N, C-alpha and C positions, 0 to 999 in steps of 0.2 A: 345533778341528775340530768340523763341525756336525752338528753334530748334527743339520734338520729338517728336525733337523729340522731338519734339519736337514734343515732342511729339514733338513734335513735335518742335516749335521752340525751348522746352525744353526737357532734356533727362529725364527718370523716375527716381524717388528717392529711396533710400533702407528703407524697411521696419523692423525695428530692433525688433519689438514687434511681437506675436503671431497675428494671424488672427481676434482674437476675442477679443483682448486688451482692457480693460476699458470697456466690455459690460457685465451687470449683468443679461439679460434674457437669459435663457437658450435656448430658441427656436430661438433666433437672433444669440447667439453665434454659435450654430450648423450651421446655415445657412451660416455664414460668414465663417466659417472652410470651408465647403464644396465649397463654393464660390471661396475663395482664391485658394484652392488646385486646381480646375479646371483651374481657370487663370494662374497658374504656368505651370501647365502641358501641357496646350495649347499653352504656350509662353515659350518654354525652353530657349532661348536666353536673353528674358526678365529675367527670374527666375535667370539666371547666373549674370545679372547685379545687382540683387537684394541680391544676395549673397547666394542662394539657389542653391546648386550645385549637387541636384540629377539627374539632366536631362541636365548635361554639354555635354554629347556626342551626343545630338540629336539637329537637326534644327527644326524651326515651321513647322509644317503641313501646307501648303498654299494651299492644294486642295480644290476643291470645296465642296467633302464629309465633309471635316474638318470644313468648314465655316458652312456647313449648321448642323451639330453637334452642333457647337458652338451657333447657332440662336436658336436651340430647348433648349438647355441648359440654355440661358439666358432667355427665355420664361419660363422654368421651374422655376428658381431662383426668378424672377419677383412675379408668382404668390403666391410663399412661403413668399416671403417679404411683399406682401398685406396682408396676412392671419396674421402676426405678429401683434398684438395691444395690447392695454393696456400696454404701455412701460413708464417707468420714461423718463424724460426730455432729458439726454445724450442718452439715448437707442433710441429714437425716431427721434432724430437727424440723429442717425447713419443710422436708417432704411429708413429715409427720403433720405439720401443720395445716399444709394445702389439704391432704387426706380428710382430716377432721372437719375443714371448713367446707369442703364438697360434700362429705358424707352428710352431715347435718343440714347444709342447706336442701340437699334431693329430699331427705327424710320430710322436711317443712313444706317443700313443694306440693306435697300430696295433700296439705290443707287447703290449698286454692284460694289462700287469703284475697288475691287480685281479684276474684270474682265476686266477693262479699263485704269485706273488711274495710272500714275507712272510720276516720274520728275526726275530733276538731283540731287534732295535730298533723294530719295527714288524709288528704283529700285532694280532689282536682283543684279546688279553688286554692287552698294553701300551696300547692305545687306552683301554681301560677303566681300567687303574690310573691312567692320566694325567689322568681327568677332573677329581678333584679338584685337584689341582695348577693345573690350568689354568682354574678356576673360582672366583672370588673370591665370599665371601659378605658382603655388606655388610648385608643384610637379610634378612626372611623370604622375599619374593619370590624371591630369588637362591637361598635355602636349598631351597624348594620345587620350583624350576627343575632343580637337580641331583639331586633325588629324581626327579624326571620322567624325566631323562637315565638314571638307573640302569633305570629301568621299562622303557626302551626298548632296553636292551643286550642282552637276550634275541634280540630281533629282529634287530638289528646282528650277534651272533654268528651266528645261524642263517643270515642272507643271506650272510655270509663264508664259511659251508659250502657253500651252493650255487654261489657264486661260483667257488670252487677246486673243486667237481664239475664244473661246467662247463668249467673248464680241463683238468682230468682226461680228459675226454671228447675234448678234441682235443690230446692229447699233450703239454699244458703243466703242468709240475710243477716244484716247488720242488727243490732239492738236498738230500739226505739229511742232512747235518750240519745245516744250518739248521731241518728238520723236529724233529729230534731236540733241538736246543737249545731251541725255542719248548715242546715237550713237556716237557722239564724245568724250564722256568719255570712252566708251568701247575701241575706235579705240586707244585713248592716252595711256590706261592701254596695250594694247596687243601690242602696237609698242615700249613700253619702254624697255631698258635692266633690266635685272631680278634684278639688283643691286637698281633699283628705283620702282619696281613694287609694289603697294598698297596690293596685294594679298599676297606678301612674306614678307610684313613688320614683321610678327612674327619672321621670321627666322633671322631677323636683330637685334632683341632685346637681351639684356644680359639674361642669365638664370641662375642666381646665385642659383636658389634652386634644379638645376639637375646636375647630375654627367656629366662630359666630354662625357660619352658615351652616356647617356640618351639624352645629348642635341644634339650630333651629329646626333643620329638616329630620333629625332623630327624633325630637320631642313630638315634632307635627307627625310622622308616621306611626309612632307609638301610640299617640292619643287616638290616632284615627282606627287604629286596630281595637283598641281596648273599646271606644265608643260605639264601634259597629259589631265585627264578627265576634269578638271576645265575649262581649256583653250578652249577646244574643245566645251565645253557647252556654254562658254561665246561666241564663233563664232556662234554657232547656234542662240543663243539669238540676236545677231548682226545681223545676216542675216535675221531673222524673223521680226525684227524691221523695217528693211531697205526695204525687199522685200515685205512684208504682212501689216505691220501697216502703214509705211509712206505714200504709194499711197493714202490710205483711210482715213489719218490724218485730223482732223477739221482744216481748214484754216483761214484766216483774215477774223474776224468779226463773226465766229461760234466757238471761243475758250470757251465760257461760257456753264453753265449747261443748259441754256434755249435750247440749240440747240441739246440735247439729249432727248430720250424717258424719261417722268417722270421727266424732269431735273428742275422745277420751285418748284415742290414737293420737290423733293431733296434738294435744296438749301433751302427751308423753314425749313427743319430737321436740316441741318447743322447749320443755322442761330440759330435754338434755343438750340442746343448743345453746340455752341461755344459762345453765350453771355448768357446762362442760363435766357433769357428772351423770351417773346413772340412778341417782337419787329419786325414790318413788315421791308423788304427790302427797300420800300419807306421811312418810316420814319427814318431808319437809314441812309439813303442816306443823306435827309435833314440834319440830325443832323451834318453829315460831312461837309457840306456845310457852316452850320452854325459857326461850330468851325474854319474852316478856316478863316472865315472873323475876328473871335476873335483873333486870334493867328497872322494873317498878320498885324493886327493894333499894336499888341504888338511889332512884329518884325521891324516894320517902326521906332519905338522910338529908339530902340536899335541901328538900321541899322544906322540911322543919327548920334548917339553918338559915334558910333564905326568907322564906314567907310564912313561917311559923305554921304550916299545914302539915299535918300527921298522917291525914287519911288519902289514898288514891282518887276517889273520886273528887275530893275536895281540891287537891293539889291541880288536879287536870282541867277542872272547872276555873280555879283561879287564872292559871296560865292562858286559858283559851278566852276568858271572857273579862279579865281586868283590863280596863281602858288605858291605865298607866304603864300596861306592858306593850302598848302597840304605839305603832307610828302614826304621826298625824299629816305629813306631807310626803308627797314622792320624792323630793329633794332629800329628805331624811333618810328614807329606805336606800338611795343611791349612795349618799355620803357614808353610810355606815358599811356599806359594800365596799368601798373605795377604802376606809381607813382600815378594815380587817385584811384586804389584800395587802396593803402595803406593810402592815405588822408582818405578814406571813414571809414576804418577800424579804425582809431584811433577816428573818430567823432562819431560812433552809440552808444557808451555806455550813450550818452547824451539824446538820443532820443528813446531808446528801453530798456525796463526792463528785457527782456528775450533775451539773445544772444547765438549764435551758438557756439558749441565747434569745429565743424569742421572749417579747413582752406580752404581758396580759392587762387588759383594761376593762373598766365596768361600762355597762350601757344598759337602759331599759329595754325590755321586750317590747316590740312594735305594738302600738294600739290595737291595730286589727287582730292580733292574736292574742293579746294579755288577759283578756275576761274570760278565755276559753281555755287557758292552757296552764301548766304547772308553775311552780314557784320562781323556778331558775333553770338555766342551762348553760353550757359551754359552746363557743364555736371558736375553732381552731385558728392558728396564725396563717394569713394569707401565703399562699403558695410561694409567691415570690418574696415575701417578707415586708409587703408594702405596707400591711396592716397587722396589727398584733393580733393575739388571741382574745376573745371577747368574754367576759362573764356576763351573760345577760340575767338581769334580776326581775323580777314580775313587781313592778312598784304601784300597778293599777288598784285602785281601791285601799290606799296606804292604811286606812284604820282599820282592815283586816290582817295587817302584816304586823307580826310579833317582833318584838326588839330582841328577844331572848335567844331566838335561833338565828339571827341576822349572821352572827360570827361563823357559826359552826356551817350554815349554808355556803358562805363565802370560801372557807377552806376546802370545802368539798368540791365546788365547782371551778375554783380557779389553782391557789396554791397551799397546801401542796398535793391538792388532789388532781383534776382533771387536766388542768393546764399543764402542770409538772410531768404528769404521765405521757400525755398526748404529745407535748412539743419535744420531750426527748426522743420518743419515737420517730417523729418526722426528722429530726436533726441526726440520728442513728447513721453512722456512714456504710453499714456493712449488713443493711437488712434489705431483702428484696422488696418491692414496691408493696406487693400483696400483704406482707407481714406489718411493714409500716402503718398500714391502714386497717388491720385487722379489727374486728370489733367483738371480740369475744367478751360479754357482758360481764361474767363472773370476775373476770380479771379488771376490766375498765372501770365499772362501778364498785367492785370489790376493793380495788385499791382506794378510791376516792372515799368509801366509807370507813377502809382502815385508817385513813389520814384523819378522820374526825377525832378520834381517838389519840392519835399521834400528835395533833395539834395541841391537847393537853399537856401531853410530856413536853412538848416545845415551849410551854407557859404562854401559848397565843390568846387565850381565853381572859377576857378582862376582868371576870369574878364567877361566884358561884351561880349567879342567876345565867349566866352564860353557857356554864357546864352543866347547868340543868336542860339549858336548850340542845347541847350536844346529846344528852340522854334521851330527850324529848324526840329527836331525829332518830335516835337508835329504835325508839319504840316504834316509829313510823315504818322502819324497813324490817323489823320483825313481823308487824302486824302484816305486812305484804306477804309473807310466807304463808301466814293463815288466810288472808283474804283471796290472794290470787288463785290458791288451790281449792279454797272453799267455793267460790263463785264458778270455775270451770272443771271442776270434779264430783263436788259436793252437793251442788244444786241451790247455793246461796244466792238469794236475790241482792240486787244493786243496794235496797234499803237495809238489808241485813249487814252488807258489809260496811255500809256507811256508818251503822249503828255500832258494829264492833269497833271500828277505829275510832269513832267517838269515844267510846268508853275505855280505850287502852292507848290513846295518845294525845297530847294537847294540840294538834292540827284544828284550824279553824273548820268550822263546816264547809264554807265554799272550797277551800284547798282540798278537803277529804273528798268531797264531791267529784273534783277534776281527776284527783288520784285514782278513786274507784272506776271512773270512765276510761281513764288510760288503762287500767288493769283488764278492764272488759275486752278493750279495742286492741291490746298488746299482749296477748296471752303469754305468760311465763317470763316475759321481761323482768318483771319486778322481783323475781327470784332471785337473780344473779347477784344482787347488791350484798346481802346478808349471808348467803352462800359463800361469796367470794371474800368478804370480810373475815369470816370466821375461818376459813382455811388460810389465809395469808397469815392472820394472826396465829394460827395453830403452827405453821411452818417457823415462824419466828421464834415461838417458845421452844421447839424441838432443836433450832439451831442454838439458843441460848443455853440449853441444857447440854448439848452435845459439846459446845465450845468453852464455856464456862468465860474465864477470863479473856480468852482469845475471840469472845464473840465481838463484832464491831458493828454498830447499827447503820454505820454509812455504808459499810460495805454489803451489809443484808439489803439495803434499800437499793444500791446500784444494781446488784444481781437481779433482784425482783424486777426493776424496770429496764435492765439493759437488753433484754430481748424482745421487746415490744409486747403486744398482747398474745398471749397464750392461753391455751387450755391449762386448768388448775394443775392438773398432774403433772404436765411439762415445765410449768413454774417450779413444782415441788422438785422435780429431778435436778433442774438448775441449782435450786438452793442447796440441796443434798450434795451436789458435786463441789460446790463453792466451800460448804461446810468441812467436807472431808479434806480439801485442800488446804484450807486454811488450819484446820487442825493438825495437818502433817507438817505446820510449821511455815508455809507460803501465805502471802496475803493476797495472791491472784484470784479473779474472782472464777 
């Protein structure tokens, strides 16, 4: 689950090839070059993550004028894309992906998220705290660039305050619990000794590529910025959140988009963007309820066999509350993640024809973030290959982390889930940069959720209790369809959503609370997982039925993954072409 970032739930991947790689049409190639250059210029911290270091000394411009400029440029790019016609099949696919991405983004821009929305995972403090993690220091120039970015943080934070004030003036404001969490995060940072502060983490890292003098200068300059201007800006931010935003924040029963001006239209745009479908909120809500009925029936069969429990409330309570099913130390949490990853790594050659070169490792989620965030996320391979992909697992309060779902979590976030899919997209030789880095949630998260069941086919689960964890995770994603639509279109309160997930999933309450807060502050994103899983599974069933003995699971997986992240209808078109070709006697994708 991504993070990113997570996008969101996932972080962005590296584009190793030029912006127009694999494109034949000169008009489309020129458009992609212009579009990608503007994208990187507008998002310098993302450019750094992608390995483009031309903008390393700059921070993202989060001002209203920069947002308006981005919208106008997106409209212009969209108009150009629509004029590019008479393309061959690969170029037409690339053009269609760009059009969909631009159309969805422009529709969501009407929500004005930057004027009111923030969360424990996405706010001015976490933006600052992540700068060092996203900024390698191979030389003095890179060290100087990071110091320059820290010097820009007060402006960035003050601009965030102005944006939030603009939203407040128009009755756009965050929900109370999210505001309280961010205030708590900032307080935690400001009250820590310097040796533990997240903002000073880069000063604690080894700097083997710098001379002793340059390293000392870097650490001194960065610490000076944090102790002075950055700390003061964070105090202003904290005071604004506490004194201006919190008193007007949306309370119980008003957490959803429906309570904001234009909220229902905004949610419809978000649902289209995240599912890449036109399904309505009511339809998605009912799908979640139907899926829960199906999964609960499967759980009861395994529950009786493994725990001797034959009723759903008793089974969920046992899974949630039995202390013997929980970890006791952080080291245990991380070791289990590592063993699951190793097992999956050894098995994938039997199920995939194309494998990634980039490796994946396990790390714990940083302490400043762990108490407030979800149970795990994935971070891609470093742009230059100097660092592997990372499966970040939350080992905070290990006594709340259950053993039975540790394996399914690892398979989702690493192999054969996010790492496999994202690394293959990174390494694809003929995908334009924007497609390598596309973040269509229904595809990215739908794939990862599909692999949770695939892992059972691969024999990766250690036993029935771990398979019960797989089903428990499936109830979680089905519940998302119900809860996300309930909060944002049906007036469900935060507590109502928490109660529903307590009644229908085995997740611990602290995890459920963080999850519900995520749905509140990231509307529609949670819909992509189950919608994507169901669609990919349907595509496979249809290909199996059409091909019979000619169906090749490796080939199916390779064709699903071979085009990078795509809207689901475009994935389906690829699968149908592959099936038609294979049915005619060829094994070509």
